[in-house]
N, C-alpha and C positions, 0 to 999 in steps of 0.2 A: 504494500500500500504506500501511497505517496505521503500521507499525513505522518508527521513525526509522532512516534509513540515510544514510551519508555516502559521497561518491563522489570519484574522482580520475581525471584524465587526465594522461599524461606529456608532457614536452617533451624534444626532442632534446638530448643532452648533449655533442655534438661541438663542438670549438673552431672548426671551419669554419663553423658556424652563428653568425651575428653575435649578440653578446650582447643588443643591444636587442630582438631578436625575442622573448626570453623574457618581457619586460615586456609586449609587445603581446599575446602569447598569454595571459598571465595576466589581462590586462584583459578580453579577449574571454571567457575562461572565467567570470570573475566576473559578467559581464553576463548569462550564461545563467541564473543563479540556481539551477542544478541541479548544478553542479560545485563541490564544496566545497574542493578542494585542487589546487594545482599539485603535480605529482609528479616528483621527481628522485631519481637514484640515484648512488651513489659507486662509480665504476668507473675503474680505472687503464688498462684496455685493453678492446677490443671483443670481440664474440662470434664473429667470422668471420675465421679466419686464412688465410694462404696465398693461393692463387689463387681462393678463393671470392669475395673482395671485389673484384669487377670489374664493369664496366658491363653485361656480358652477363647477369649475375645480378641486379643491382640498379642502377637509374639513379643512386642516391645515390653509388655508387662513383666517378662521374665528377667529383664536387666535394667529397666528404667522405673524409677519412682515418679509417678505422675505429677507430684506436687513439689518436687525439688527442682527449682528453676534458676537459671542464671540471671544476673543483671545484664540486660541487653546492651547497655552502654559500655560495659567492660568487654562483652563479646565483640562489639563493633570496633573498639579500640584495638583489640588483639588482632582482629581480621585485617584492619586497615594498616597496621604496622607492617604486615607482610605483603600487603597488596595496595600500595599507595596511589593507585589510579582508579580504584573501584568506587562506585557510589554506594551509599547505605541508606536504607529507609527503616525507620523505627516507628513504633506506635506506643502511646501511653495515654494516661488520662489526666485531666486537670485537677482532680481531687487529690491525687498523690504527688503532684508536681508543683514546685515553687517557680515563679517566672524567671527570676534572675539566675537561679541555680540551673534550671533546664536550659536556658539560653547559653550559659557558660559551657555546659556539656556539649551542646551542639556546635558551638564555635570551636571548642577544643577538637572535636571530631573533624570539623571542616579543615583544620590545620593539619590533619593526618593524611589527607587525600586530595588528589586533583579532581576527583569525582564530586558529584553532588551529595549533599547531606539533607535529608528530608525527614521530618517527623510528623505523623498524624496524631492529633490530640483529640480525644473524645471527652464526653461529659461523665464517663465512668460507668462501672458496673457494680451492682450490689455485691457480687461475689468477691470483688477486689477491694471493697471499701468496708462493709459492715464487720467482717471478722477482725479487721485491724484498727477499728476505732474511728474510721472516717464516716462521713455522712453523705450518702449518695444523693440526697435531695439538694445538696449544694452544688451539684455538678455543673449546671449551665452557667450559674453566676461565676463560678471559679474559672470556667472556660473563657468567659468574657474577659475576666481579669487577666488571665494568662496570655491570651492572644494579643490583647491591647498593650499589656506592659512589655512583653518581649519585643514588640515592634518599636515601641518608644525607646526602650533601652538600647536597641541597636541603632536607631536613627538619631538619637540625641545623646552623644557621649558626655555632655556636661551634666552635672547633678540637677535633678528635677524632683518635684514633689507632686504626688497625686493620691487622692483617696479612691480606692476601688471598692468593690463589693465586700471583699475579704482582705485583700492586700492593701496596705497603706504605706506608701513609699515616701520617705522624706530625705531629700538631697541624695537621691539614688543615682549611681553610675557604675558601670562595669568597665570603665576605661575606654581608650581610644583605638586600640588595636582591633582590626577587623580581618577576617580571613579573605582569601582571594575570591572564593565562592560563598555568597551569603547563604546560610542555612535557611531552609524553608519550613514554615509551620502551616500544615494543612489541618482542616477540621475533619473529624471522623464521626460518622453517625447519620442522624437524620432528624426531621422535625422542624417546624417553622422557626422556632427560636434559635436553634443551632445554626440553621441556614442563614439567618439574619446576622448572627455573630460572625459567621464565616465571611459573609459579604463585606462586612466592615473591616475585619482585621486579619483574616487568614490569607495565605498565599494560594490555597487550593482547597478542594473538598473531595473526599472519597467515602465510599460506602460499600458494604458487603452486598453481593448479589448472588442468588435471588432472595436472600433473607430480608434485606432492607429495601432494595430497589430490584423489582422482579425481572424487568425486561429492558431491552435497549430503548423501547418506545417510552417507557416510564423514565428512564435515565435522561432521554432527550428533553423531556418536559422539565425535569429538575435543572438540567444544564441551562436551558433557555431562561427559566425564571431566575436562577442564581446569577447568570450573566447580566440580566437586566438590573438586578438588585446591586451588583457590584458597580455597574455604571452609574446607578442612581446615587451611590455614595461618593461619586467623583473619582473612582478608581478605574484602571484599565482592564476590561474583561478579557482582553487577549493575553494578558499577563497572568491570568488566574487559571490554575490547573484543575483538572477533573480526573478522578481515578476510580477504579473498581477493584474490589477484592473478589475475584472469581472463585467462589468456593464450590468445588466440583468433584465429580467422580469421573476420572479419565482413564480409559483402558482401550486396548486395541480390539477387543471382542465383547460381545454382549454377555457371554457367560461370566467373564471377569467382572463386568459391571454389576451383574445381578448378585454375584458373591459379595461384593462390597456393600451393596444396598441392603442385603439381608443381615449384615453384621450388627450385633446389639449396640455397639458404640455409635455406629452411624445412625441407627434408628433413634437412640436416645438423643443425640445431637439434633436430629430432625424434630423431635417432639418439643425440645426446649427452644430451639433457635431457628427452626425451619422458616418461620416468619418472626421477625423481631416483635412485631405487633401481631399476636396470634389471632386476634379477631379477624384479620384479613383472610384467614383460611375459608371463612364462610362464603366469601365471594368467589372462591375457586372450587366450590363443591366438596370441601373437606370439613370435618368436624375436629376442632382442636382438642388435643388430649389434656390441655392445661386449662385452668379456670378462666372464666370470662375476664377480659381486661388484662390478660397476661402480657407483659413485656419483659423479655428475658433480662435486659439490662437493669430494669427497675425491680424485678421480682425474684430472680434466680439466686438462691443461696444453697449451693449444692451440698454443703456439709450439714444442712438441716434436713435433707431428704433421707428418709429411711430406705433400706434396701428394698422393702416392699413397694414403696412409692416409685423408686427407680425402675423396678421390674414392671410395674403397672404401665409406666410410660412406654417402655420398650414393647410390651405386649399389645398396647392399644394403637400404636402408630400404624396406619394402613400402608401397604406397599405403594399406593399412589401418592400418599403424602410424603413418604421418604424420597421418592423419585423427584417430586416437585421441590424438595428442600435443597436440591443441588442442581447445578448445571451438569448434565449427564451426557457423555458421548465419547466418541473417538477423538484423537487429536485433530483430525480434519473437521469434524463437526464443531469442536470447541473453537477452532481457528475461525470458522465461519461466524460463530456467535460473537467472538471478540471483534471481528471486523465490523459487525453491526454496532457494537458498543463504541468503537472508534468513530464510526460515521455519526453516532449520536453525540459525540463530543468528548470521549475519553482521551486523555493524553497519557495516562498511566494504567497499566494492567498488571496486577499481581495474581499469581495462581496459587491456590491452596487446595491441594488434592488429597482427598480422604483415602485414596487407594493404599498407600503404604501403611496407614494406621490399621486397616482391616486385614491386609494380606501379608504384612510383615516387612521388615527392613530391607530384605532383598529386592522388594518392589520399589524402594526409594530411588535406586539408580534408574530403573525403568521409567518411573514417573518423571524424573528429571530429564531423561532422554526424550520422552514424548513432548514435554513442554518446550524444550530447546528446539526441537523440530518445528513445533507450532510457531514459536517466536521467529524462527528463520523464515517461515512462510509469511508471517505478518510484516516483517521488516523488508522482505523481498530483496 
C-alpha cells in the first residue's frame, strides 16, 4: 500500500522469560525491516486467574507464573541498549503514572535510540488499580492531567505553575535538554470524554479491535470525528496519529483456528473482554455472559472471581461469541482486514495473536513469521 503505516509486535512481559531474550527478539524484528516497534505493556498482574492458568490450558503455565511481570521501561531500556535504531511502543495508565516522572522515562528512552518512542496512556483498569490502592474512578481526570502536563513540561523548559485535577505543579521544570526525536503520548481506550482529552492534548489515539472498535467502518467514523475535534482545538489533524490493537487468532488453516477458539483461556478472555462494553453484544445477536452494564475496564477484578465463576464464564460463552471476540483468519485474510483499517485512517497497527497462548510457545515463532509476512504485504 502507498499510505505510510507503522507496525509493532509484542514481546512477553513475564519475569520467567530471561531478560536477554528481549534484546534478541528486538534485533530479529529490526532485521525484518517491516516491524517498526518493539511493543511492551505495563501490567502488574496477568489476565488469567485461578485454575485457568494451568498446563492443560496453556503449555506456558508449566514454566511461567502469570502474575510475575517485568517493568516495561526496564525491558525497553535493555532492548534499546543492544538495538539503538529500533522504535519502542509502550502502554500504561494515568492512574499509576506521574506526569513528570513518565515524561522523564520516555525522554531517557528516546536518548537510547534513533527510532521513535511512543506510549499509549489509558484511563486505567480496575484490575491494575483496586488491588494496589488506586482509585479507578479517577482515571479520566488523571489522564487529562497527565497528557496536559507532559506536553507543557516538554514545550516550556522554564519553571511554571498550574493547578490540575490531581497534580498541582509549582515552579515545575525538567530542564532544557531534549532528545532528537520527541516522545509521543497517545490516548488509549474509548468514550467521548477520553476522545475529547485526546483531541486537546495527545499526539494520537489507539484502541483495541474488535473489542472496543469493531470494524474498519466504525474506526473511520471515530477517525473523522476525532480529526474534526483536533482541528477545532486549533491543532493539526494531519499530525495526529491513529492506531489499532488487532487482537486476533491467526493461523494458516481452519483446524488450527478452531483449536485456538475452543481453548478455555481464549473463551474466558472473550467473555470478559470480547466487547469492552458488553451491552453491545445484544446488537450482534449475542447474549453477554456478564451482568448488564459490564465494562471490563471498570468492573473486572479477576482475583475476586471464584473458580466456579470463572468456569461459568468459560462454559457459557457461545462459539459464535468467541469467534466475534477476535479478528479471525489466515495471514492473507488479516492483511486484507488491516488494509481496510489503513484506508479508514490507521497509521499504526499492532498485532496481538492468541495462537501461541493456546497452542504453546513453539507456535510463537510461527505466529511471528505469519505477521512478518503480512507486514511485508502491507508495506509492499
